[in-house]
C-alpha positions as CSV (number, residue, x, y, z in Angstrom):
1,M,-2.4,-8.0,-11.8
2,K,0.7,-4.9,-11.9
3,K,1.2,-1.8,-10.7
4,I,2.7,0.6,-12.5
5,E,4.4,4.1,-11.2
6,A,5.8,6.2,-12.8
7,I,8.0,9.7,-12.3
8,V,7.6,11.7,-14.8
9,S,8.5,15.5,-15.5
10,P,5.4,17.8,-15.0
11,A,5.6,18.7,-18.7
12,K,5.8,15.0,-19.6
13,Y,2.4,14.7,-17.2
14,E,-0.4,15.5,-20.0
15,V,1.4,13.4,-23.2
16,V,2.3,10.3,-21.2
17,R,-1.9,10.5,-19.5
18,E,-2.8,10.7,-23.1
19,G,-0.5,8.1,-24.3
20,L,-1.8,5.8,-21.4
21,K,-5.8,6.4,-22.7
22,A,-4.6,5.7,-26.4
23,A,-3.4,3.0,-25.6
24,G,-6.6,1.5,-24.1
25,I,-4.8,2.2,-20.8
26,V,-8.6,3.4,-18.8
27,G,-8.1,2.3,-15.2
28,R,-7.5,4.7,-12.2
29,L,-5.0,6.9,-12.6
30,I,-3.1,8.4,-9.2
31,V,-1.5,11.4,-10.1
32,T,1.0,13.1,-7.0
33,P,3.5,15.4,-6.6
34,V,6.4,14.3,-5.8
35,C,10.1,16.1,-5.2
36,G,13.5,14.3,-5.0
37,L,17.3,14.0,-5.2
38,Q,18.5,14.0,-8.5
39,R,21.4,11.2,-8.5
40,S,23.5,14.2,-10.1
41,S,23.6,16.0,-6.6
42,N,26.2,16.8,-5.2
43,L,25.4,17.5,-0.8
44,S,28.9,20.0,0.4
45,V,27.1,18.5,3.6
46,P,26.5,14.4,3.7
47,G,22.4,14.5,5.5
48,Q,22.8,18.3,4.5
49,M,19.8,19.3,1.4
50,A,19.2,22.3,-0.4
51,D,16.0,23.7,-1.6
52,N,17.7,24.2,-5.4
53,D,18.9,20.3,-5.1
54,L,14.5,18.8,-5.2
55,V,13.5,18.3,-8.6
56,R,9.8,18.5,-8.5
57,S,7.9,15.4,-10.9
58,I,5.3,14.1,-11.0
59,K,4.1,10.5,-10.1
60,I,1.6,8.2,-11.8
61,E,-0.1,5.2,-11.0
62,V,-2.3,2.7,-12.0
63,I,-3.4,-1.0,-11.6
64,V,-3.1,-2.5,-14.4
65,S,-4.4,-6.9,-15.5
66,D,-1.3,-8.6,-16.6
67,Q,-1.6,-8.9,-19.9
68,L,-1.3,-5.0,-19.5
69,A,1.1,-4.4,-17.5
70,R,3.5,-4.6,-20.8
71,K,2.1,-2.6,-23.0
72,A,1.5,0.0,-20.1
73,V,5.4,0.3,-19.3
74,N,6.2,0.6,-23.0
75,T,3.4,3.0,-23.2
76,V,4.4,5.4,-20.3
77,F,8.4,5.0,-21.6
78,D,7.7,5.7,-25.3
79,Y,5.5,9.0,-24.2
80,M,8.5,10.0,-22.0
81,C,10.3,10.1,-24.2
82,S,9.2,11.6,-27.2
83,E,10.7,14.4,-28.1
84,K,14.0,14.4,-29.8
85,E,16.0,15.1,-25.5
86,K,19.2,14.0,-25.0
87,H,17.9,11.6,-22.3
88,A,14.4,11.8,-20.4
89,V,14.1,11.7,-16.6
90,G,11.3,9.6,-15.2
91,Q,11.6,6.4,-13.4
92,I,9.2,3.7,-14.0
93,T,8.6,0.4,-11.7
94,V,6.2,-2.4,-12.0
95,L,5.3,-4.3,-8.7
96,D,2.7,-7.1,-8.4
97,I,-0.4,-6.9,-7.0
98,E,-2.4,-9.5,-5.5
99,T,-5.5,-7.9,-4.9
100,T,-7.0,-5.0,-4.4
101,L,-10.6,-4.1,-2.3
102,P,-12.7,-1.5,-3.5
103,I,-14.1,1.3,-0.5
104,G,-16.9,3.2,-0.9
105,A,-20.3,3.3,-2.6
106,D,-19.2,4.3,-6.3
107,S,-16.1,1.2,-6.3
């Protein structure tokens, strides 16, 4: 099993979610608002961070079978870059998952 983590701009969240749904990847998505520094952010004082340096994003996580991992990554990438922009901003991470354990009555 693989865990796919994608950091996308808030404007791309719905597009990526719909793309995953259209690709048949309908597992439980975990969606978290996150923020972080862009690579090009220049800090005037090392260790100090201004609020305007932080970029607000959405983190989408889904666990899929090994067979669906490549399809999930390609789908996220394609839908992140779906418009004619200079570049897409985000990140996709693929992690190996040994096991998952359901917790709760409706799991």
